[in-house]
Structures are given as structure tokens and as C-alpha cells.
N, C-alpha and C positions, 0 to 999 in steps of 0.2 A: 673670231671663233677660236683661235689658237690662245688668245688672252684668257678667253673664258674657260677653256679646257684647263689651261695652266692653273687659274684661280680655283677651279673645282679639284684639281689634283692636290693643290696646296691646302685646301680646306680638308680634304680627305686625310692628308699627311698629318695635319694638325690634330684632326679628330683622333686618328690612330695613335699619335704620341700621347694624347690625353688619356686613351684607353690603356695604352702600354704602361704609362706612369700610374694609373689606378690600379692595374692588374699587379703591378711591381710593389706598390705599397700593400696590397692585399697579401702578396707572397711573403713579403718581410714581416707582417703582423703575423701571418701563418707560421713563419719560421720561428718566431719569438714565442708564439703560444706552444708551438711544438716542442721547443727546448724547455720551456717552463713546465710542461706536462710530463716530459721525460724525467726530469729532476723530481717532480713530485712522485712520479711512479716509483723511481729508485728509492726515494725516501720512504715510501709506504712499504715496498718489498723488504727493505732493511728492517723497518719496525716489525713486520710480520715475522721475519726470520728470528729477530731477537725475541718476540713473544713466543715463537715456537720453541726456541732454545730455552727459554725460562719455563714453559710449560713441561717440556722433556725433564728438565733438571727437578722441577717439583714432583712429577711422577716418579723419577727415580728416588728422590728422598722418601716419598711416601711408601714406595716399596721396600726401601732398605728399613724404614721405620717399622713396617708391618713384619717383615722377616726377622728383625731383631726382637721385637715385642713378643712373637711367637717363640722364639727360641730362648727367651731370657724371662718368659711370664712368671715363672715361680720366683725368681729372684726379685722381680720388679715387685710382685704382689708382697713379698716378705720384706721389702725395703732395702734388700741387700744390693740392688742395682737401680739406676735412675737411666731413663732414655729420654731425650729431647732433641729437637732440631737445634742446629748451632745458632746462638744468639745474635750472629752478625748477618743473618738472613742469606747466608750462603747455603747451596744445596748440600749440606753436610749433616750428618747425625752423630750426637755425643752420647756414648755410653760410659757410665760412671760406676765404679765398683768401689767399695771400701778396700784400702790397701791391706788391711789385716785379712780380708777374705781372698787376697790375691796373691799375697807374699808372705813368706815366713823367713826364719833366720837364714835359711839356705838359698834363698831366691824365690822363684815362682813355685807357689803351693801346688799340690796335686790338683786341688780344686781349680785354682786360678789357671792351670795348663789346659784343664777340660773346658773351662769358658773360652779360652783363647782359641781352642779347636773349634768351638762352635762359631766364634767370630770369623775365623778363616774360612769355614764352609760357606757361610753367608757372603763373605768377600770374593769367593771364587764361585758363586752361583751364576754369575753373568760373565762368561768369557769375553763377549764383545765389550764391555764396560767394566773393566777390572776396578776393583775397589781399593783406594790407598788408606792405609790405617796409620793414624798419627798417635803416639803413645806419650802420655805426659803423666806427671804426678803432682797433685796439688794439696794445699793444705798441711798442717803438722809443721813440726819444727826441725825437720831432718836437715843435715848438712847436705850442701850441693853435691859433694863427692858421693855420698851414699845413695843419694837420690839418682844420680847418673849411673851408678852401678846397677840399681833396681830397673831403671828404665832400659838399660842394656840388656838386662835378663829378660825382660818382658819382650823386647824386640827379638831376641833369640829365641824365645818360647814360640812367637809368632812364626818366625821362619821354620823352626823345628816342626810346627803344625802344618807346613806347607805353603806359606805366603812367601813368595819371593821377596828377597831383602830390598829390592827396587821399590817395593810397595810399602815398605815400613819406614816411618819418620819418627825419630825420638825427638820430642819438643821438651827441651829443659826450661823454657821460659814461660811455660803456659800460665795463664791467669786462672785463679780459681774462682769459683762461683759463690764465694762466701762459705766454703767448705771450711769446718775447723778440724775435722778429722781427716787424716791422710786418705787421699783417694787416687786411684788409678782411673785416668781419663782416657778413653779411645774414641778417637774422632775417626770416623769413616766417611770418605768422599769418593763418589763415582766420577773421577775425572782424571784426565792425565797431569793435571797440574798439582804440584805439592801444596797441601794445605798450610796456612800461615801458622806459626807455634803460637 
């Protein structure tokens, strides 16, 4: 009888070992699935955050485009200004004026100063997301020294109109968009990062 009880006990122990091994393999598989699903969830959350960030940037770009097109609709309609999103697909807006409409022999013209004041008003319209303004000159055959002087005058005029100097970037090596006539290019960016020249 003792032998039989011992055999039954050993059978139960073997059965329990088998069950424990099976449960262990299930738990191991569950842990692997859980880790994989956790990684997939993190990747999906990251993609959703990036999509949300891109959507916000596009919304800001459209808002900036709207505000600038309303502020400069007459100049745009007369061909004195051009407004376009940045060609590099960044959330930036490019506003281009003829240099002769913005500058005169003494520096920034009176009309140019008024236009820059409107730009600053738009740049300051959202205090939570300040706008950085990059100033460049493209086209024409001007010497680099005189171009740098004019760009400095434009930057000073933006500061005089109320835009803090930390939010003004002078870009001396901007690429033209096929402009033959000298143009002043203002690139507006709603971000804490400085736009590339």
C-alpha cells in the first residue's frame, strides 16, 4: 500500500511538473508578446506624436499664410510682393518684396519700414509661439558688402518696429528663386529654432 501511495504521489508530482512547465512556457510566451506589444505601442505613440506635431506646424503655417496674405493683399495683387510656403517643406512662409520697394539710397525706405511694421505685428500676434524672421537679399549684382549693409539696415528696422533682436536672423547666403531683380526675402518661422540661410 505504501508503494502504491508513493507511485501515485510520484505520478501527481510528474503531472504537476508537466503542468508547471506548460504554464511556464505560456508565461514566457506571454512575456514575449507583452514586450513586443509594448514596443509596438511606443512606436505607434511616437508616430502619432510626430503626426500631431506636423499637423500643428502645418496649421501654424496656414495661419501665418492667411495673416500675411490679408496684411499684404494689395501688394500681392499688384505684384509688389510674393507669398509662398518654403520650398523645403518646412513649416516656414516666405514673403518676397522688390528691393527697390523696400530700400532707397539711405537704407530702408519709408514704405519698406511700414511693411516691416506689419510683418512685426503678425510675428507678435501669437505670444505663445513667437515668429523668427530671417532677412535675405537675392538677385541682382550687388557687392556682398553693400548687401550686408542693407540686410543689417533691414534687421535694425525690424528691431525698431518692435521685434526682439533674438528673433531676427540675417541670412547672407540665401539662394534666390530665379529672381533677376534684387529682392528682399523675409522668411517667417513659428519655432524656437533658427531657420537655415
